[in-house]
C-alpha positions in Angstrom: 41.3 -31.3 302.1 42.5 -30.5 305.4 45.7 -29.0 304.0 44.2 -27.2 301.1 41.3 -26.1 303.2 39.0 -27.1 300.5 36.8 -30.0 299.2 39.4 -32.3 297.1 38.0 -35.0 294.9 40.6 -37.5 294.2 41.0 -39.3 291.2 43.4 -42.6 291.0 44.7 -44.3 288.1 42.7 -47.5 289.0 40.8 -49.5 291.6 42.7 -52.1 293.4 41.3 -55.0 295.2 41.3 -55.0 298.9 44.4 -56.4 300.4 46.1 -55.5 297.2 49.2 -53.2 296.9 50.5 -50.4 295.2 54.5 -49.2 294.9 53.5 -46.7 292.1 49.9 -45.5 292.3 49.0 -42.2 290.7 46.4 -39.9 291.7 45.2 -36.1 290.4 43.1 -33.5 292.3 42.2 -30.0 291.1 42.8 -27.4 293.7 43.7 -23.1 293.7 45.8 -23.9 297.0 49.0 -21.8 296.3 51.3 -24.3 298.4 54.2 -25.2 296.0 54.3 -29.0 295.2 57.4 -29.6 297.3 55.7 -28.2 300.2 52.6 -30.1 299.7 54.6 -33.5 299.4 55.9 -32.8 302.9 52.6 -31.5 304.3 51.1 -34.8 302.7 53.5 -37.5 304.2 53.3 -35.4 307.6 49.5 -36.1 307.7 49.0 -39.6 306.0 49.5 -42.7 308.2 52.7 -44.8 307.9 51.4 -47.2 305.5 50.9 -44.6 302.8 53.6 -42.3 301.3 53.5 -39.4 298.6 56.8 -40.2 296.5 56.3 -37.3 294.2 53.9 -34.5 293.5 54.1 -32.3 290.4 51.5 -29.8 288.6 49.4 -31.2 285.7 47.6 -29.6 282.8 44.0 -28.9 283.6 42.9 -31.9 281.5 44.9 -34.7 283.0 42.9 -37.7 284.0 45.0 -40.2 286.3 42.8 -43.0 284.8 41.6 -42.0 281.4 45.2 -40.8 280.4 47.1 -43.9 281.5 48.7 -45.7 278.5 49.8 -48.7 280.2 50.2 -50.4 283.8 52.4 -52.9 285.2 51.5 -55.4 288.2 53.6 -57.8 290.0 52.5 -60.9 291.9 54.9 -62.4 294.2 54.9 -66.2 295.1 57.0 -67.4 297.9 58.2 -71.0 297.0 59.5 -72.1 300.7 58.5 -74.3 303.4 58.2 -71.8 305.7 56.9 -68.1 305.0 58.6 -65.4 307.3 56.1 -63.3 309.1 57.7 -60.3 307.8 56.7 -61.4 304.1 53.2 -62.7 305.0 51.5 -59.7 303.9 53.1 -59.2 300.6 53.4 -62.7 299.2 51.5 -65.7 298.4 53.0 -68.6 300.0 53.0 -71.8 297.9 54.6 -74.7 299.6 54.1 -77.3 296.7 57.0 -77.0 293.8 55.4 -75.4 290.8 56.9 -76.0 287.4 58.0 -72.7 286.4 59.0 -73.8 283.0 55.4 -74.5 282.2 53.9 -71.5 283.8 56.4 -69.2 281.5 55.0 -70.8 278.5 51.4 -70.4 279.6 52.2 -66.9 280.6 53.0 -66.1 276.7 49.3 -67.1 276.0 48.4 -63.9 277.7 50.5 -61.5 275.3 48.4 -59.2 272.6 45.0 -58.2 272.3 42.4 -60.7 273.8 38.9 -60.5 275.3 39.4 -61.6 278.9 35.9 -62.4 280.0 37.3 -65.7 281.1 39.6 -63.8 283.7 37.2 -61.3 285.0 35.5 -61.6 288.3 32.3 -63.6 287.9 29.0 -61.9 287.8 30.5 -58.3 287.0 28.8 -55.9 284.9 31.7 -54.9 282.9 30.2 -51.5 281.6 29.5 -50.3 285.0 32.6 -51.1 286.4 34.9 -49.8 283.9 32.8 -47.2 282.3 30.5 -45.7 284.7 30.9 -42.1 283.4 31.8 -42.9 279.5 30.1 -44.2 276.5 29.9 -47.8 276.9 32.9 -49.9 274.8 31.9 -51.8 272.0 34.4 -54.7 273.4 34.1 -54.4 277.1 36.7 -57.0 278.3 39.1 -56.6 275.4 42.5 -55.5 276.6 46.2 -55.4 275.2 48.9 -57.3 277.1 52.2 -56.0 276.1 54.3 -58.3 278.1 53.5 -61.7 280.4 56.3 -63.2 282.0 57.8 -65.0 284.9 60.9 -64.2 287.0 62.6 -66.6 289.4 64.7 -65.3 292.2 66.5 -68.3 293.9 68.2 -66.6 296.7 64.9 -65.3 298.0 62.6 -68.2 296.6 60.3 -65.7 294.9 58.6 -66.8 291.8 57.3 -63.0 290.6 54.8 -63.1 287.6 55.0 -59.4 286.1 52.4 -58.4 283.5 52.2 -55.0 281.8 49.2 -54.0 279.6 46.6 -51.1 278.4 44.4 -51.8 281.3 42.8 -54.4 283.6 39.6 -56.0 284.6 38.3 -56.6 288.3 40.3 -59.6 289.7 42.1 -60.0 286.0 45.3 -60.5 287.4 44.5 -62.3 290.4 42.6 -65.0 288.2 45.5 -65.2 285.5 47.8 -65.9 288.5 45.6 -68.7 290.1 45.4 -70.2 286.4 49.0 -70.2 286.0 49.5 -71.7 289.4 47.2 -74.5 288.2 49.4 -74.7 285.2 52.4 -75.4 287.5 50.7 -77.8 289.6 50.0 -79.7 286.4 46.3 -79.6 286.1 46.2 -77.2 282.9 48.4 -77.4 280.2 50.4 -74.4 279.0 48.3 -74.4 275.5 45.1 -74.6 277.9 45.3 -70.7 278.5 44.5 -70.3 274.7 41.8 -72.4 274.9 40.6 -70.6 278.0 40.6 -67.3 276.7 38.9 -68.2 273.3 36.2 -69.8 275.7 35.1 -66.6 277.3 34.1 -68.6 280.4 35.2 -67.9 284.0 34.5 -71.4 285.1 37.3 -72.7 282.8 40.0 -70.6 284.3 41.7 -71.5 287.7 40.9 -69.8 291.2 41.6 -66.2 292.2 44.8 -65.9 293.7 44.9 -64.4 297.3 45.2 -60.3 297.1 48.4 -59.8 299.1 50.7 -61.2 296.6 49.8 -58.7 293.9 51.2 -55.0 293.6 50.7 -52.3 291.3 54.5 -51.0 290.3 53.9 -48.4 287.4 51.5 -46.5 285.8 52.6 -45.0 282.5 51.2 -41.7 280.6 
């Protein structure tokens, strides 16, 4: 608004929880300001705090909507498997000192793929319609999402266990609740097949705890 000289309503591709990071967030706004996109990017980065950077600016059709037009999103959750967490990483990883069974976690992660009702992994007490579709017609299956891929990546040099999930959309705390459940699998408290039973039950109390926010990052939005 300061740069364009008008009131700006910003629409993001989605809402991230407090403490969650975004390396590939997308947002749109409408303006009659004649500033070229390249100059607008420079002006924005000169105005914003150092913790936020605009990586690209381009003109979109008037009908474009950053949230409703999104076809897929990819999140990554980073778990540090090391005795000591360096302070430089503490804001961006979940530090887990107990050695997790990566093979069992990888098997459990595959149960998430496909179209499912994710009621068991949504934040407790959330009204799905009001959170997800406040300005649209209520969906017939508000907790149903399609997950295209769900996998674990182990990086031995950095001792980072990365969970990557790509899907059509995500519910509040959904990824963090999935990760919390996968960690329970890694600790041997839930069998990999238990992920399937938890999904079918549509009962949040059966899934694991919510993983801390700082390990999660939105890395890509596809249109």
